[in-house]
N, C-alpha and C positions, 0 to 999 in steps of 0.2 A: 833211296837215300832220303833222309829227313834232316831236321836240325834240332838243336837243343831246346827250341821253343815248342816243339810238337807236344800236344797234351799227353800223349802216351809216354813220351820220353820224360816229361816233367813229373808225371805220376810216379814213375819208378825212381827217379832221382830225388824227389821231395820226401818220399817215405823213408823210414829208417832201414833201408835195404843196404847191406854191405856191398862193397864193390871189390872186384878182383882187378888189380892192375898188373900189367906186364911191362918190364923194362929190360934193357940189354945189359948183361954183365960184361966185364972187360974182355972176356974170351968170346963174346958175341952169343953166348947161350942166353936163354930167356929166364928171367926171374919173375915169378908171380907172387903176389902178396894180397891178403885181404885187408881192406882199409875202410874207414868211414869216409863219406864224401858229402859235399854240399854243392849248391850252385850259386855262383856270384856273378852277376852282370853277364850272363851268357857263357860263363866258363865254369868248368867243374873244378872244385877245390878239394885237395887232399892234404893231410897233415902228418908229420912224423917228427922224430928226433934226429938231429944232425948226427952223422956218423953211422947210421944204419945203412944196410946195403942198397935198398932201392932208392933212397934219396941220393946216395953217392952216385949210383948209376945215372940218375937224371941230371945231376950236375955235370957229368961227363957227356951224356947223350940225352937230349931232352925228349926224344921220341917215346911215346907212351900209348898204351891201349888200356882202356878201362871198360869193364863189363859189369852191368848190374842186372841180375836175374830176378824175375818176378817170383816170389816165394810160393805163390799159389799155382804157378804154371812154369816149370823150369825151361820150357821151350819158348817162353816169351822173355825177351831181354832187350837191353839197349847196349850198344857198343859205341864208344867214343874213342876215336883215334886223333892224336894231335901232338902238340909240343907243350911241354911244361916249363914254366918259369918259376924260380924260387924267390921267396921273400921271408925274412924273419919278422918284418913289420906286420903286426896283427896276428901273428901265428899263435901266441898264447890265448888271445881272445877266441880265435877260430877253434882251437882244440876244446875250449870250454863250451862253445856253441855246439860242436859235434857231440860232446859228452851229454849235453842236455837232450839233443835229438835222439841219440842211440840208447842211452842208459838212464835218462831222466835225472842226471846229477848236474848241478850248476857248475861245478869245477871238476876238471879231469882228475880222477883219483889215482891214476897209475904213473904219475910223473916221478921220475927218478932224480935224486940229488944232482945238481949241476947240469941237468938236461937242458939243451937249447932246442926249442921247437922251430920247425920250418914249415911253411905253407907253400904248396905248389898250385898254381893256377894252370889248368889245361885249356889251351886254346883249341877248340874243336876244328879239325880239318875234315873229318868225315864222321857223321853220326848215322848209325843204322838202328832201326827198330824192327824187331822180328816178333811176330805173334803167330803161334800155331795152335 
């Protein structure tokens, strides 16, 4: 086991590598989704629009697993397990930062009319780095 500050973990999280998150649906099945991510003060941050399934899942049950795979070696990855907390404060700025990181645009171009953004900060409880 390692932590979020490990250089190998930071390399994967700092690069524009998508993450796969897994949350619990109301029937206790698992929902996985591809998301953009960043690191803020030792926590992983993800962003979505209110009303979508995975944010709704996290509001009900904050347990989350996030995996980022090295695109050059799919057997090298980081897994972060933890609990997510939601905030709308700074969520609009955060999605714009992610837009710049992932697609090089200063403003997130896929916003829908009336959409309210929510940012989740994942407090790492277990961080695993695997390299084969």
